[in-house]
C-alpha positions in Angstrom: -32.2 60.2 190.4 -29.0 58.4 189.9 -26.6 59.4 187.2 -25.7 57.3 184.2 -22.0 57.9 184.8 -22.1 56.8 188.4 -22.0 53.2 187.4 -21.8 51.1 184.3 -24.4 48.6 185.3 -28.2 48.5 184.7 -30.4 49.0 187.7 -32.8 46.3 188.7 -36.1 46.3 190.6 -37.9 49.5 191.3 -34.6 51.4 190.9 -35.3 51.2 187.1 -38.0 53.8 187.5 -35.8 56.1 189.6 -32.7 56.0 187.4 -32.0 58.1 184.3 -32.1 57.2 181.4 -34.0 54.0 182.3 -37.0 55.9 183.5 -37.5 57.2 180.0 -38.8 53.7 179.1 -42.1 54.8 180.6 -42.3 57.8 178.3 -41.3 55.7 175.4 -44.0 53.2 176.3 -46.7 55.9 176.5 -45.8 57.9 173.4 -45.0 54.8 171.4 -48.4 53.4 172.3 -50.1 56.6 171.3 -48.4 56.5 167.9 -49.5 52.9 167.4 -53.1 53.8 168.4 -53.3 57.0 166.4 -51.9 55.4 163.2 -54.2 52.4 163.6 -57.3 54.6 164.0 -57.1 56.4 160.7 -57.6 55.3 157.1 -54.5 53.9 155.4 -53.4 56.1 152.5 -50.0 54.5 151.7 -50.0 50.9 152.9 -46.2 50.4 152.6 -45.2 53.6 154.5 -47.9 53.3 157.2 -47.2 49.6 157.5 -43.6 50.6 158.4 -44.8 53.1 160.9 -47.0 50.5 162.5 -44.2 47.9 162.5 -41.8 50.3 164.2 -44.4 51.4 166.8 -45.5 47.9 167.7 -41.9 46.5 167.6 -40.5 49.2 169.9 -43.5 49.1 172.2 -43.1 45.3 172.7 -39.3 45.3 173.0 -39.3 48.3 175.4 -41.9 46.7 177.5 -40.0 43.4 177.5 -36.7 45.1 178.5 -38.4 47.2 181.2 -40.0 44.0 182.6 -36.7 42.1 182.5 -34.8 45.0 184.2 -37.5 45.3 186.9 -37.3 41.5 187.5 -33.5 41.6 187.7 -33.2 39.0 184.9 -30.1 40.7 183.6 -28.2 39.9 186.8 -26.0 43.0 186.6 -24.0 41.6 183.8 -22.2 44.0 181.5 -23.4 42.3 178.3 -26.9 43.7 179.1 -25.5 47.2 179.0 -24.4 46.6 175.4 -27.8 45.0 174.5 -29.5 48.1 176.0 -27.3 50.5 174.0 -27.7 48.5 170.8 -31.5 48.4 171.2 -31.6 52.2 171.8 -29.6 52.9 168.6 -31.9 50.6 166.5 -35.1 52.1 168.1 -33.9 55.7 167.4 -33.1 54.9 163.8 -36.4 53.1 163.3 -38.5 55.8 164.9 -36.7 58.6 163.0 -37.5 56.8 159.7 -41.1 56.2 160.8 -41.6 59.8 161.9 -40.3 61.2 158.6 -42.6 58.8 156.7 -45.6 59.6 158.8 -45.0 63.3 158.3 -44.6 62.9 154.6 -47.8 60.9 154.3 -49.7 63.4 156.4 -48.4 66.3 154.4 -49.4 64.8 151.1 -52.9 63.8 152.2 -53.7 67.3 153.5 -56.4 67.9 150.9 -57.4 64.3 150.2 -58.4 63.0 153.7 -61.3 64.0 155.9 -60.4 66.7 158.4 -60.7 64.4 161.4 -58.3 61.8 159.9 -55.9 64.6 159.1 -56.0 65.8 162.7 -55.4 62.3 164.0 -52.4 61.9 161.6 -51.0 65.2 162.7 -51.2 64.0 166.3 -49.4 60.8 165.3 -46.6 62.8 163.7 -46.2 64.9 166.8 -46.0 61.9 169.1 -43.7 60.0 166.7 -41.3 62.9 166.8 -41.7 63.1 170.6 -40.9 59.4 171.0 -38.0 59.7 168.6 -36.5 62.5 170.8 -37.0 60.4 173.9 -35.3 57.4 172.3 -32.5 59.6 171.1 -31.9 60.9 174.7 -32.1 57.4 176.0 -29.7 56.3 173.3 -27.1 58.9 174.1 -27.1 58.1 177.8 -27.1 54.3 177.1 -24.1 54.7 174.9 -22.3 56.7 177.6 -23.1 53.9 180.1 -21.9 51.3 177.6 -18.7 53.3 176.9 -17.9 53.5 180.6 -18.5 49.8 181.2 
């Protein structure tokens, strides 16, 4: 895998899947999709909080997929402005997912004795994957900021 510090440009084509941190987009895609599916498959206990969790998971899923597609197609053309866009998105996604993870954990904790056991287990899985995708976005953010700083 190529290093982030080796160059300050974004890879294009199939190199996106072989470069770090850009390969993390696949993990973000899978874990974010799981958060989306798990939250959507349970009963809503707090519409405002779980609505935020759903917004974040769908928003980040769509934008990550779009950016991955654009990078693989080479639409960024190797321009340094895209490095800043990537870093900015990773910061926003990390902040959004951290807030969504905390809210989902809070909701799950407080519905422990109120929800059916199956829904409680699904919500616990959603919390685990929300924190996993938050960690993935955080790692991606750190390396994207390093790449942006060196560009």
